[in-house]
PAZAPA-4460 file (N, C-alpha, C; in steps of 0.05 Angstrom, whole numbers, plus 32768, in hexadecimal, padded with zeros to 4 digits):
% residues 109
    n_x    n_y    n_z   ca_x   ca_y   ca_z    c_x    c_y    c_z   seq   type   mol
   7E1C   7B04   8349   7E08   7B19   834A   7E17   7B33   8351     1      M     A
   7E12   7B48   8341   7E1F   7B62   8346   7E0C   7B73   8356     2      S     A
   7E16   7B82   8369   7E06   7B93   837A   7E14   7BAD   837E     3      Y     A
   7E04   7BC3   837D   7E0E   7BDD   8383   7DFB   7BEB   8395     4      S     A
   7E03   7BF2   83AD   7DF2   7BFF   83C1   7DE9   7C1A   83B6     5      A     A
   7DD0   7C22   83BC   7DC6   7C3C   83B3   7DD6   7C53   83C0     6      P     A
   7DDA   7C68   83B1   7DE7   7C80   83BC   7DD3   7C96   83C2     7      E     A
   7DBC   7C96   83B4   7DA7   7CAA   83B9   7D8D   7CA0   83AD     8      Q     A
   7D77   7CAD   83B6   7D5D   7CA8   83AC   7D51   7CC3   83A3     9      F     A
   7D45   7CC3   838B   7D39   7CDC   8381   7D1B   7CDB   8385    10      A     A
   7D0E   7CF2   8386   7CF1   7CF5   8387   7CE5   7CE5   839E    11      N     A
   7CED   7CEB   83B6   7CE3   7CDC   83CD   7CD6   7CEF   83E1    12      V     A
   7CC5   7CE4   83F2   7CBA   7CF2   8408   7CC7   7CE6   8421    13      T     A
   7CD1   7CF8   8433   7CE0   7CEF   844A   7CD1   7CF7   8463    14      V     A
   7CCD   7CE4   8475   7CC1   7CEB   848F   7CD6   7CF9   84A0    15      A     A
   7CD0   7D10   84AA   7CE3   7D20   84BA   7CE8   7D13   84D5    16      C     A
   7CD4   7D07   84E1   7CD7   7CFA   84FB   7CE6   7CE0   84F8    17      K     A
   7CFB   7CDD   8507   7D0B   7CC4   8506   7CFE   7CAD   8515    18      A     A
   7D03   7C95   850C   7CFC   7C7D   851B   7D14   7C77   852D    19      N     A
   7D10   7C77   8547   7D26   7C73   8559   7D21   7C5A   856A    20      I     A
   7D34   7C47   8569   7D31   7C2E   8577   7D49   7C2A   858A    21      Y     A
   7D44   7C19   859E   7D5A   7C10   85B0   7D6A   7C28   85BB    22      F     A
   7D5B   7C3B   85C8   7D68   7C52   85D5   7D7A   7C62   85C2    23      D     A
   7D72   7C64   85A8   7D81   7C74   8595   7D98   7C65   8587    24      G     A
   7D9B   7C4B   858C   7DB0   7C3C   8580   7DAA   7C33   8563    25      K     A
   7D90   7C35   855C   7D87   7C31   8540   7D75   7C47   8539    26      V     A
   7D7B   7C56   8524   7D6C   7C6D   851B   7D67   7C6B   84FD    27      V     A
   7D4E   7C70   84F5   7D49   7C70   84D8   7D34   7C86   84D1    28      S     A
   7D33   7C8C   84B7   7D1F   7C9E   84AC   7D10   7C8F   8495    29      H     A
   7CF6   7C93   8494   7CE6   7C85   8480   7CE4   7C96   8467    30      A     A
   7CE6   7C88   8450   7CE4   7C94   8435   7CCD   7C87   8426    31      L     A
   7CBF   7C97   8417   7CAC   7C8C   8404   7CB4   7C96   83E8    32      T     A
   7CBA   7C82   83D6   7CC3   7C89   83BB   7CAB   7C90   83AA    33      L     A
   7CB1   7C9C   8393   7C9C   7CA5   8380   7C89   7C8F   8378    34      A     A
   7C93   7C76   8377   7C81   7C60   8370   7C71   7C54   8387    35      D     A
   7C74   7C61   839F   7C65   7C58   83B7   7C74   7C44   83C8    36      G     A
   7C8B   7C3A   83BF   7C9A   7C27   83CF   7CA6   7C35   83E7    37      S     A
   7CAB   7C26   83FC   7CB4   7C31   8415   7CD0   7C26   841C    38      K     A
   7CE0   7C37   8428   7CFB   7C30   8431   7D01   7C3F   844B    39      K     A
   7D14   7C35   8459   7D1F   7C44   846F   7D3D   7C46   846B    40      T     A
   7D49   7C5D   8473   7D66   7C61   8474   7D6E   7C63   8491    41      L     A
   7D82   7C54   8499   7D88   7C55   84B5   7DA5   7C50   84BD    42      G     A
   7DA9   7C53   84D7   7DC3   7C4E   84E4   7DBF   7C3B   84FA    43      L     A
   7DD2   7C28   84FD   7DD2   7C16   8514   7DED   7C19   8522    44      I     A
   7DEC   7C22   853B   7E04   7C25   854B   7E0B   7C0A   8559    45      F     A
   7E22   7C08   8564   7E2A   7BEE   8570   7E15   7BE3   8584    46      P     A
   7E10   7BC9   8582   7DFE   7BBC   8594   7DF1   7BA4   8586    47      G     A
   7DDF   7B97   8594   7DD1   7B7F   8589   7DB3   7B85   858B    48      S     A
   7DA5   7B81   8574   7D89   7B89   8572   7D79   7B74   8564    49      F     A
   7D5F   7B72   856B   7D4C   7B60   855E   7D36   7B70   8552    50      K     A
   7D2F   7B6B   8538   7D19   7B78   852B   7D05   7B64   8520    51      F     A
   7CEC   7B69   8525   7CD6   7B59   8519   7CCF   7B66   84FF    52      D     A
   7CC6   7B55   84EC   7CBD   7B5F   84D2   7CA0   7B58   84CE    53      T     A
   7C92   7B6A   84C1   7C76   7B65   84B8   7C78   7B5D   849A    54      A     A
   7C82   7B70   848A   7C86   7B6A   846D   7CA2   7B60   8468    55      A     A
   7CA7   7B53   8452   7CC3   7B4C   844B   7CD4   7B65   8449    56      P     A
   7CED   7B63   8451   7D00   7B79   8450   7D1A   7B71   8443    57      E     A
   7D26   7B84   8435   7D41   7B81   842B   7D52   7B96   8439    58      R     A
   7D67   7B8D   8447   7D79   7BA0   8455   7D93   7BA1   8445    59      M     A
   7D98   7BB9   843B   7DB1   7BBF   842C   7DC4   7BCD   843F    60      E     A
   7DDB   7BC3   8442   7DEF   7BCF   8453   7DFF   7BE3   8442    61      I     A
   7DFD   7BFC   8448   7E09   7C12   8438   7E25   7C19   8442    62      I     A
   7E2A   7C17   845C   7E44   7C1D   8468   7E46   7C0D   8482    63      A     A
   7E5F   7C07   8489   7E63   7BF8   84A2   7E5F   7BDA   849E    64      G     A
   7E5B   7BCC   84B4   7E56   7BAF   84B2   7E46   7BA6   84CA    65      E     A
   7E3B   7B8E   84C7   7E2A   7B82   84DC   7E2A   7B64   84D9    66      C     A
   7E1F   7B57   84ED   7E19   7B3A   84EB   7DFB   7B37   84EF    67      R     A
   7DF0   7B24   84E1   7DD3   7B20   84E1   7DCC   7B02   84E5    68      V     A
   7DB7   7AFD   84F4   7DAC   7AE2   84F7   7D8E   7AE4   84F1    69      R     A
   7D85   7AD6   84DC   7D69   7AD6   84D5   7D5A   7AC2   84E7    70      L     A
   7D40   7AC7   84EB   7D2F   7AB5   84FB   7D32   7A98   84F1    71      A     A
   7D35   7A86   8504   7D36   7A6A   84FD   7D51   7A60   84F3    72      G     A
   7D65   7A72   84F2   7D7F   7A6A   84E9   7D93   7A6D   8500    73      Q     A
   7DA5   7A5A   8502   7DB7   7A5B   8519   7DD0   7A6B   8514    74      G     A
   7DD8   7A6F   84FB   7DF1   7A7C   84F5   7DEF   7A9A   84F1    75      D     A
   7E03   7AA8   84FC   7E05   7AC5   84F7   7E15   7AC8   84DD    76      W     A
   7E0C   7ADB   84CC   7E18   7AE1   84B2   7E22   7AFE   84B2    77      I     A
   7E3A   7B03   84A9   7E45   7B1E   84A8   7E3D   7B2C   848E    78      G     A
   7E37   7B46   8490   7E30   7B56   8479   7E40   7B70   847B    79      F     A
   7E4C   7B77   8465   7E5C   7B90   8464   7E4F   7BA3   8450    80      A     A
   7E59   7BBB   844E   7E4F   7BCF   843B   7E4E   7BC3   841F    81      A     A
   7E38   7BC8   8411   7E35   7BBD   83F6   7E28   7BA2   83F5    82      G     A
   7E1E   7B98   840C   7E11   7B7E   840D   7DF4   7B82   8418    83      T     A
   7DE4   7B6D   8415   7DC8   7B6F   841E   7DBE   7B54   8428    84      W     A
   7DA8   7B54   8437   7D9B   7B3B   843F   7D7D   7B40   843F    85      F     A
   7D6E   7B2A   843A   7D51   7B2B   8439   7D46   7B1D   8452    86      D     A
   7D30   7B29   845C   7D22   7B1F   8474   7D05   7B1A   846C    87      V     A
   7CFA   7B02   8470   7CDE   7AFD   846A   7CCB   7B0E   847B    88      P     A
   7CB3   7B11   8471   7C9E   7B1E   8481   7C96   7B0D   8498    89      G     A
   7C8A   7B19   84AC   7C81   7B0B   84C4   7C97   7AF9   84D0    90      N     A
   7CAE   7B05   84D3   7CC6   7AF7   84DD   7CD5   7B0A   84EF    91      S     A
   7CEF   7B05   84F2   7D01   7B17   8500   7D1E   7B12   84F8    92      F     A
   7D2F   7B25   84FF   7D4B   7B21   84FC   7D59   7B2E   8514    93      F     A
   7D71   7B24   851A   7D82   7B30   852E   7D9A   7B3C   8520    94      E     A
   7DA3   7B53   8529   7DBA   7B60   851C   7DCD   7B6A   8531    95      I     A
   7DE7   7B67   852C   7DFC   7B70   853F   7E0F   7B82   8530    96      V     A
   7E15   7B99   853B   7E2A   7BAA   8531   7E3F   7BAB   8547    97      V     A
   7E57   7BA1   8541   7E6C   7BA0   8555   7E79   7BBB   855A    98      E     A
   7E7E   7BCA   8545   7E8B   7BE4   8548   7E84   7BF6   8530    99      S     A
   7E88   7C10   8534   7E81   7C22   851F   7E63   7C24   851C   100      G     A
   7E5A   7C2D   8504   7E3E   7C30   84FE   7E37   7C21   84E4   101      I     A
   7E22   7C11   84E5   7E19   7C05   84CC   7E02   7C16   84C1   102      A     A
   7E05   7C1E   84A8   7DF0   7C2E   849B   7DE1   7C1C   8488   103      E     A
   7DC7   7C20   8486   7DB7   7C0D   8475   7DA0   7C1B   8467   104      Y     A
   7D96   7C0E   8452   7D7D   7C14   8445   7D6C   7BFB   8447   105      V     A
   7D54   7BFE   8452   7D42   7BE8   8454   7D2B   7BEC   8441   106      C     A
   7D26   7BD9   842F   7D0F   7BDA   841C   7CFA   7BC7   8425   107      S     A
   7CE1   7BCF   8424   7CCA   7BBF   842D   7CBA   7BB4   8416   108      F     A
   7CAF   7B9C   841A   7C9C   7B92   8406   7CA7   7B7A   83F9   109      G     A
***
C-alpha cells in the first residue's frame, strides 16, 4: 500500500482557539473541510498520553515519531512520519513521544 501524508488542505474553516491538553504538551486546531468532514492538526511534545475516542479516528503522523498502544492490545507499535494508525470509536489509545515533536493530522468518522 502506498501512502503520502497530506501537505495542505484547501477550502477549510479553521477554529482559531486551540485544543490544549496535558498542560500544553498536546495542542491541536480543528478544521472543517468543504465537504463537512472534520480533522485536527496537532503537535505532541515528549511524554505519555491517553486519549479516549467517540468516533473512529485515523491518526496520520506527518513529522517526528511516536509509539502507540490501542485499547485491548498489549504491544506498543512505532509510527514514523508518513505512517498512520486507526482507532475504533468508543475506545482509547495511548501514545508516547520519546523526543522531539510528533506532528499529526487526525481524521474523524
